[in-house]
N, C-alpha and C positions, 0 to 999 in steps of 0.2 A: 427151260421151264419158267413160265411166268408166275410170279407170286402176286396174289391179290391181297390188298391191305384193307381191313375194316377198322376205321377209326373209332375208338371207344371213348376217347377223351381229347378235347382240345385244350392245350395248356393256356392258362391265363397269365403266366408270368410275364414280366416286362421283357425278359430275354426272348421269349417266344414272340411277343409283339414286335420286337425289333426285327426278328427274322421275317415276319409277315409284312411289315412295312417295306423291307428291302426287296423281297422276292415276289410276293403276291400283288402288292399294290401297283408296281410298274407294269404288270401284265394285264391289269384290268382295264376295261373300257373307261373312257373319260367320264367323270362323275360318279364312278363306282369304287374309287380307290380307298374310301373310308369304311368299307364293309367290315363289320365286326361280329355279326351273328355266327353262331356255331355252324348252322346249316350252310351259310355262304362260304365259310372257311373250308368245310369239308368238300363242298362242290368245287371250289377253286383248286384244292389240292388234287382232286380227281381229274379235273381238266388239265392241270399242269402235267400230270403223269401221262395223259394221252399225247400232249404236245412233245413231251420228252421222248416218248417211244418213237414218234414220227421223226424227231430230230436225229435220233440215233440211227434209224434206218437210212435217212438221207445222207448222213455223214459216212456211213459205211459204203453207200453207193458212190459217194464222191471220192472214195479211196482212203478214208481214214482207217489206218490199220492199228492204231494204238488201242482202240477199244477192244480189239481181239487179244492183245497182249495183257490187258488188264482184266481179262475175262468178261466177255460180253454180258453174261448173266448178272454180274454185279452191277453194271451200269444200267441194264434194263430193269432190274428189280431194286434199284436204290431206294431205301425206305424214306417215308415222308418225315418232315421235321416239325417240331413243336407240338407233337401229339403223342398219345399212346395208341397203339394199334395191335390188332390180331392179324395173323397171316393165315393164308390158305394151305400152308405146308406144315409138316410135322415139326415138333419142337426141337428135334435133333438137328434140323437144317438151320445153319447159321445164316442170318440175314446181315450182310456186310455192306456198308456204304462203299460206293465205287471210288470216291476220292478225287474224281475228275472235276474239281470245283471251278475250273476256268470255263466250263460249259454246262455242267450239271447244276440245275437250280437247287436241287435238294442239298448237294454238298456245298454249294455256295453259302446257303443258310448255315450249315453246320461249321464249315471251316473258315469262313470269312466273317460273317455277321456275328455269330455267337461269340467267338473269341474277342472281337472288337468290343462288344457290349461288356463282356467280363472284365476286360482290362480297363475300360473307361469307368465302369462302376467301382472297381476296386480302387482306382486312383482317388475317388471321392470318399468312399465308405470304409475302406480298409477292413472289410469284413464285419463292420459294426452295423447297428440298426439305423444310425443317423449319419449324415455326412460329417467327415472329420476335417475337411478342408474347404476353404472358400476360394473358388477359382471360377474363371469364365471359360467357356468353350467357344472357340471360333472355328467355323468350318467354311471352306470355300470349294467351289467346283467350277470347272469350265471344260469345254470340248474344243478339240483342235482337229482340223481336217488335214490329212496327208494324202496326196494323190500319187498313185503308182507304186512307189517303193515301200513295201512293208517294213523292210529293215530300217528305213529312215524313221519310222514310227518308234521302233524299239530303241534306236540310238537316242532319240529324244528323251525317252523315259529314263535311260541310263544317266543322262546328264541333268535331269530336272530336279532330283531330290534336294541337292544342295541349294538350288534356287528357292524351292518351296520352304525349306527350313529357315532360309535367310529372311523370310517375311516375319518370323516370330522369334527374334533374339531373346534369349533368356527364358524360353518356354519351359514348362515343367514336364512336358511330354508331348509327343506328336505322332501322328499316323499319316502316312502317305500311301494312297491307293491309286493304281492306274488300271485301266482296261483298254483293250484294243478291239474294235468291232468293225465288221464290214458295213459300209453304207449301201443300202438298197438303191440300185440305179436302174431306171427304166430302160428297156431296149431302144436302140435308135430306130426312128421311124423312116429314115432315108435308106433306101437300098444301096448296098455297096459301100456304105460309110463304115469306116473302121470303128469298132466299139471304143468308148472312152476307157482309159486306164482305171483300174479299181480305186475307189476312195476308201480310206480307212479313218475311223473316228477314234481319236484318243480321248478318253474321259479321265481327267485327273481330279482327285479329291484329296484335300488336306484338312486335317483336324489338329488343333493345337490347344493345350491347356495353358492359360496365361493368367497373370495378375488381373485383379478386377479393374485396375487403372491402366491396363495396357492399351496403348493407342491402336485404333483400328488401322490395319495396313491399307495402303493405297493399292488398288487393283484395277485391272482394265474393265471397261464397261461390259465386256462379254463374260466376266466372271461373276458368279453369284456368291454372296458371302452372308453368313448368318453369325450372330453372336448371342449366346445364351448365358445368363448370369447365374452362377451357383445352381445348376439344374438338379432336380430330384430325379428319381429313377424313371418316371414316366417320360420326362423330357429327354433323358439320356437315351431311352429306347427310340424316341423319334429322331434324335440326332444321328444315332448309329444307322437307323433305317434309311435316312437321307444320304449319309456319306457312303454307305455300303450298298447302294442300289444295284440290283442284279443287272448285268449287261444284256438287255433283252434281245439285241441283234444276234447274239450267239445262239439264241433259240429260234429266231425268226428270219435271220439273214440268209443270203445265198450259201448253200452248204459247202460249195467248193472253196469259197473264201473263208468260211469258218475253219475249214480244214487247214488252210494256209496259216491262219493265226495260231492254231494249235500245234502245227508242225514246225513253224519257223521261229517260235518263241525261244526255243532252246533254253539257255540258262538266264534269260532276262528276268530279273526279280521285279515283280509288279507291285509289291507292297512291302512296307517296312514300318516297324515301330521304333520310337526313339524315346530316350529319357525315361520318365516315370511310367510310360506305357510299355516299356520294352520287355521287362522280365518279371513276371508276377511271382515266380518262385523266389527270386532273390529279394524282392520287396517283402515277401512274407517272412523270410528268415531274418532279414536285417532290420525290419521296421521301416517306417516312412523315411524317405530321403529328405534332405533339406528342401523345403518348399514353402508354399503359402501358409499363412497362419491358420491354426485350427479354429473351427467355428465355436462359438460359445453356446452352452446349453440353453 
């Protein structure tokens, strides 16, 4: 049964904005990533649902069976994010997110972007109305191509975290996020020529909380790096949206290769929090850890 959603309110919170930066903006056409009108957001979410339904059907045709074990209806009817909505079904029917965040854009917003914004905001604000700490946020990103062997991509991810954290000694908290996506490859124009092995794109993103006088790390020219000094919530939302950008090739790439990513990942952990971003519950119970000086009123 397909559930239709009627959006009654678009949330204006910075958390919701971070989710839209991360998921809707990368899927928009060039020059349209900054849309903020309510009508545009509603239209984008409706379009995203259409693409998601098409993706699910193509994954099923390509042999992805996990969607069946997780109940196809949950994935097909995964609710929108960052809005209030009414459904076309009776109130007794539970609308449950599918939880397939590696491919589902709605659950990516809920399970990847939302928690990242919550943790980063809490690190600065500690539940108060104003920032309680003065820190800088450094985030970096780069893409790596791996030809042929998908397991080689996952092996790289297993080994990279310690390297990433080594760029930020003495950080107050860090977040490392990886995605693996299939690269779209045009078919060979020469008859009888063997197709090239598939190419996989590893996207690695690292975010670290550092002292205001922390030196900028030296990175390769292929790495993009940003530094934001003592950001307020609007900038924190933009940072999270940039760091947690949805892997668009999981929605648009070749279905058979997306199935390989989903099936072969096994127990590879693609993201991790460290230090002051790791455990919000413990931070709340124990109070702020030893860290940067508090801001003055």
